C-alpha positions as CSV (number, residue, x, y, z in Angstrom):
1,X,87.4,78.9,101.3
2,X,90.2,78.0,98.8
3,X,93.0,80.2,97.8
4,X,94.7,80.6,94.9
5,X,98.3,81.5,95.3
6,X,99.7,83.2,92.1
7,X,103.2,84.0,91.3
8,X,104.9,85.3,88.2
9,X,108.2,84.6,87.2
10,X,110.4,84.8,84.1
11,X,111.4,81.3,84.9
12,X,111.3,78.6,87.7
13,X,114.4,79.8,89.6
14,X,116.2,78.7,93.1
15,X,113.8,81.0,95.2
16,X,110.9,79.2,94.3
17,X,112.4,75.6,94.7
18,X,113.5,76.4,98.2
19,X,110.2,78.3,98.7
20,X,108.0,74.6,98.5
21,X,108.5,73.2,101.6
22,X,107.0,76.7,103.4
23,X,104.3,76.2,101.5
24,X,103.7,72.6,102.3
25,X,104.4,73.6,105.9
26,X,101.5,76.4,106.1
27,X,98.7,75.5,108.7
28,X,96.1,76.4,106.0
29,X,96.0,73.7,102.9
30,X,92.9,74.3,101.1
31,X,95.0,76.1,98.2
32,X,96.4,75.9,94.7
33,X,99.6,77.5,93.4
34,X,99.9,78.9,89.9
35,X,103.2,79.7,89.0
36,X,103.8,81.8,85.5
37,X,106.8,81.3,83.8
38,X,107.6,82.8,79.8
39,X,108.4,79.2,78.5
40,X,107.0,76.0,79.2
41,X,109.0,73.5,81.6
42,X,109.8,70.2,82.3
43,X,109.9,71.4,86.1
44,X,107.7,69.4,88.4
45,X,106.9,70.0,92.2
46,X,105.9,66.1,92.8
47,X,106.3,66.8,96.8
48,X,103.4,69.1,96.4
49,X,100.8,66.9,94.7
50,X,98.4,68.0,92.6
51,X,98.2,71.4,94.6
52,X,100.6,73.4,91.7
53,X,99.9,74.4,88.3
54,X,102.8,75.9,86.0
55,X,101.1,78.0,83.1
56,X,103.6,79.4,80.5
57,X,102.3,82.8,79.8
58,X,104.9,84.1,77.0
59,X,107.1,86.7,77.4
60,X,105.0,89.2,79.1
61,X,105.1,91.4,82.5
62,X,104.5,90.6,86.3
63,X,101.0,92.5,85.7
64,X,99.9,90.8,83.0
65,X,101.1,87.2,84.5
66,X,99.0,88.1,87.7
67,X,96.0,89.1,85.6
68,X,96.0,85.5,84.3
69,X,94.3,84.6,87.4
70,X,91.2,85.8,86.0
71,X,91.3,82.8,83.5
72,X,92.8,79.9,85.5
73,X,92.5,80.4,89.2
74,X,89.7,78.8,90.8
75,X,89.9,80.0,94.6
76,X,87.8,82.5,96.1
77,X,90.5,84.3,97.0
78,X,93.3,85.4,95.2
79,X,96.9,85.4,96.8
80,X,99.6,87.6,95.5
81,X,103.3,86.7,96.4
82,X,106.1,87.1,94.4
83,X,108.8,84.3,93.3
84,X,111.7,85.5,95.6
85,X,109.1,85.3,98.8
86,X,107.9,82.7,100.9
87,X,104.9,82.6,103.2
88,X,104.9,82.2,107.1
89,X,103.4,79.3,108.3
90,X,100.3,81.6,109.6
91,X,99.9,83.4,106.2
92,X,96.7,82.2,104.8
93,X,95.2,81.0,108.5
94,X,95.2,84.5,109.3
95,X,94.1,86.0,106.1
96,X,90.8,83.2,106.3
97,X,90.0,84.8,109.4
98,X,89.5,88.4,108.4
99,X,88.2,87.6,105.3
100,X,85.2,86.2,107.0
101,X,84.6,89.7,107.6
102,X,82.8,91.3,104.2
103,X,84.1,94.9,105.1
104,X,87.4,93.4,103.7
105,X,88.1,93.3,100.4
106,X,91.7,92.3,100.6
107,X,94.1,91.7,103.6
108,X,98.1,91.6,103.7
109,X,100.8,92.0,105.9
110,X,104.4,92.7,106.2
111,X,107.2,91.1,104.0
112,X,110.1,90.4,106.0
113,X,113.5,90.4,105.0
114,X,114.5,86.6,104.8
115,X,117.0,85.3,107.3
116,X,119.1,83.3,105.3
117,X,120.0,86.4,103.0
118,X,123.4,87.8,103.0
119,X,124.7,90.9,104.8
120,X,124.5,92.7,101.3
121,X,120.7,91.9,100.8
122,X,120.3,92.4,104.9
123,X,121.5,95.8,104.3
124,X,119.2,96.7,101.5
125,X,116.2,95.3,104.1
126,X,117.5,97.2,106.8
127,X,117.6,100.3,104.5
128,X,114.1,99.6,104.0
129,X,113.3,99.4,107.8
130,X,114.7,102.3,108.8
131,X,112.0,105.1,109.7
132,X,114.5,107.6,107.9
133,X,114.1,105.5,104.5
134,X,110.6,104.6,104.8
135,X,109.3,107.0,107.1
136,X,105.6,106.0,108.0
137,X,105.5,102.6,105.8
138,X,107.9,100.7,107.6
139,X,104.9,98.3,108.5
140,X,105.7,96.7,105.1
141,X,109.1,95.3,106.4
142,X,108.4,94.9,109.8
143,X,105.7,93.6,112.0
144,X,103.7,96.3,113.2
145,X,100.4,97.2,114.7
146,X,97.3,95.7,113.1
147,X,95.9,99.0,110.7
148,X,93.3,99.8,107.9
149,X,95.5,100.9,104.7
150,X,95.2,102.0,101.3
151,X,98.2,100.8,99.8
152,X,99.8,97.5,99.7
153,X,102.5,95.8,97.5
154,X,101.6,92.7,95.8
155,X,104.6,90.8,97.2
156,X,101.8,89.9,100.0
157,X,98.4,90.8,98.9
158,X,95.4,88.8,99.1
159,X,92.4,90.1,97.6
160,X,88.9,88.4,97.0
161,X,88.3,86.7,93.7
162,X,85.3,88.1,93.0
163,X,86.1,91.8,93.8
164,X,89.5,90.9,91.5
165,X,87.3,90.3,88.7
166,X,84.7,92.9,89.0
167,X,87.4,95.6,89.5
168,X,89.6,93.7,86.4
169,X,92.5,92.8,87.5
170,X,95.9,94.9,87.5
171,X,96.1,97.9,85.4
172,X,99.7,97.0,83.5
173,X,100.0,100.4,82.6
174,X,100.9,101.5,85.9
175,X,103.8,98.9,86.6
176,X,105.4,98.7,89.0
177,X,102.8,100.2,90.6
178,X,100.0,98.4,89.5
179,X,99.3,97.4,93.0
180,X,99.0,101.0,94.3
181,X,96.3,101.3,91.3
182,X,94.5,98.2,92.7
183,X,94.4,99.3,96.2
184,X,93.0,102.3,94.7
185,X,90.6,100.5,93.0
186,X,89.6,98.4,95.8
187,X,88.9,100.8,98.2
188,X,87.0,102.9,95.5
189,X,84.8,99.9,95.3
190,X,84.0,100.0,98.8
191,X,85.9,98.0,100.5
192,X,88.6,98.4,103.1
193,X,92.3,96.4,102.9
194,X,93.3,95.4,106.3
195,X,97.2,95.0,107.4
196,X,97.9,92.6,110.0
197,X,101.5,92.0,111.1
198,X,100.8,87.8,111.1
199,X,99.7,88.0,107.5
200,X,103.5,87.6,106.8
201,X,105.8,86.4,104.2
202,X,109.6,86.6,104.1
203,X,111.2,88.3,101.0
204,X,114.7,87.8,99.6
205,X,116.2,91.3,99.3
206,X,117.7,92.8,96.5
207,X,121.6,93.2,96.9
208,X,123.4,96.5,97.5
209,X,124.2,98.7,95.9
210,X,123.4,98.6,92.0
211,X,120.2,96.1,92.2
212,X,118.6,97.9,95.2
213,X,119.0,101.3,94.0
214,X,117.7,100.4,90.7
215,X,114.5,98.8,92.6
216,X,114.2,101.8,94.5
217,X,114.7,104.4,92.1
218,X,112.2,102.8,89.7
219,X,109.4,102.8,92.2
220,X,110.5,106.4,92.8
221,X,110.1,107.6,89.5
222,X,106.7,106.0,88.9
223,X,105.5,107.3,92.7
224,X,106.2,110.8,91.3
225,X,104.0,110.2,88.5
226,X,101.5,109.0,90.7
227,X,101.3,112.2,92.5
228,X,100.3,113.4,89.4
229,X,97.5,111.3,88.6
230,X,96.8,109.2,91.8
231,X,96.8,111.9,94.0
232,X,94.5,109.9,96.6
233,X,97.3,107.7,97.9
234,X,100.5,109.1,96.2
235,X,100.5,112.8,96.9
236,X,101.5,112.5,100.3
237,X,104.2,114.7,102.1
238,X,106.1,111.6,102.6
239,X,107.2,110.8,99.2
240,X,108.5,114.4,98.3
241,X,111.0,114.2,101.5
242,X,114.1,112.7,99.4
243,X,113.4,115.2,96.7
244,X,113.7,118.4,99.2
245,X,116.8,116.6,100.7
246,X,118.6,116.7,97.4
247,X,117.5,120.3,96.7
248,X,119.0,120.9,100.3
249,X,122.4,119.0,99.2
250,X,122.7,121.1,96.1
251,X,121.3,124.5,97.3
252,X,123.8,124.5,100.6
253,X,127.2,125.0,98.7
254,X,125.7,127.3,96.2
255,X,124.5,129.6,98.9
256,X,127.6,129.0,101.0
257,X,129.6,130.3,98.4
258,X,127.9,133.6,98.6
259,X,127.1,133.9,102.4
260,X,129.9,132.0,104.6
261,X,127.5,131.5,107.6
262,X,125.7,128.5,105.4
263,X,128.4,126.7,106.0
264,X,127.8,126.2,109.5
265,X,124.2,125.5,109.3
266,X,125.0,123.2,106.3
267,X,127.3,121.0,108.4
268,X,125.4,120.9,111.5
269,X,122.1,119.9,109.4
270,X,124.2,117.3,107.4
271,X,125.5,115.7,111.0
272,X,122.2,115.7,112.9
273,X,121.2,114.0,109.4
274,X,123.6,111.4,109.8
275,X,123.2,110.9,113.8
276,X,119.7,110.4,113.1
277,X,120.5,107.9,110.2
278,X,122.5,106.1,112.5
279,X,120.0,105.7,115.3
280,X,117.0,104.9,112.7
281,X,118.8,101.5,111.8
282,X,116.7,98.5,113.0
283,X,119.0,95.5,114.5
284,X,121.9,95.7,112.6
285,X,123.4,92.7,113.8
286,X,126.9,93.2,112.8
287,X,128.9,96.6,112.2
288,X,129.1,95.6,108.5
289,X,125.6,95.4,108.1
290,X,125.2,98.5,109.9
291,X,127.7,100.2,108.1
292,X,126.2,99.3,104.5
293,X,123.0,100.4,105.7
294,X,124.2,104.1,106.6
295,X,125.5,104.5,103.0
296,X,122.5,102.6,101.8
297,X,120.0,104.7,103.2
298,X,121.7,107.9,102.2
299,X,122.0,106.8,98.7
300,X,118.4,105.7,98.4
301,X,117.6,109.3,99.8
302,X,119.6,110.5,96.9
303,X,118.4,108.3,93.9
304,X,114.9,108.3,94.8
305,X,114.8,112.0,95.4
306,X,116.1,112.5,91.7
307,X,113.9,109.9,90.2
308,X,110.7,111.2,92.0
309,X,111.0,114.7,90.3
310,X,111.7,112.6,87.1
311,X,108.5,111.1,87.4
312,X,106.6,114.1,88.7
313,X,107.7,115.9,85.3
314,X,107.2,113.0,82.9
315,X,104.0,113.5,80.6
316,X,103.6,109.5,80.4
317,X,104.5,106.7,82.5
318,X,107.1,104.5,80.5
319,X,108.6,101.3,81.6
């Protein structure tokens, strides 16, 4: 069983360079790595032998680059990973084990915050790891119990090549939620998607606050749109909660201006919110990371809530 590892990227960067030793150290060695930068490059990875191919794609999006696997991948299995992520030693070993079962069309696991990330990136990771931020989806960021799922992000998504071709690859019209659409297509094709904590990669997070919030709110806008067009996986109460939170933040002071007792309720609910928020932070490691994460979760709730509504009201999905 051969794996084709697909890495879309604008240009070869330090994340890819530092990731190569991790690929070389994997237990499972029957693989190729296909890197799709925008432009041709003289960069080579001689330490990887003939396992790496760099194929210029032209200036196009990540979804279109991943679809180039349809033309260039030679493996039985296609393993999608981002340029700012790298695999654990057992990544492909565990995937190969589960893909022996013909019920599974795809497998994946958590994308854990890279331990070498700085405190601004660690705070971003801790924000996503919090139940107050990610609800029942913290398994995407932390190793949790094995389960069948219907939606996994493409930072760690491994799909049968034949099935990927049958589906027609990613639908780039849904970027950056093309992985949600692909997973839905896999399930609708009669296959299951398995999450296992040992199919693990390490992911460098976006830094707080600008880069983190840009990413989170972009996903929120698209998830809001998906709630209309892909209700099977996106019309879930969890995705609506941040918008309800923002609504409460706005209505509380307005009602309090007319009904003074509302301020006591408003203050009590906010106090409870911040207590729960503080308790939800997973192993912060330092007070600085803890404080940044507290503020990060609050800002993520507000930003996500606003952009989710924007997506919900959109007539079409715009990049």
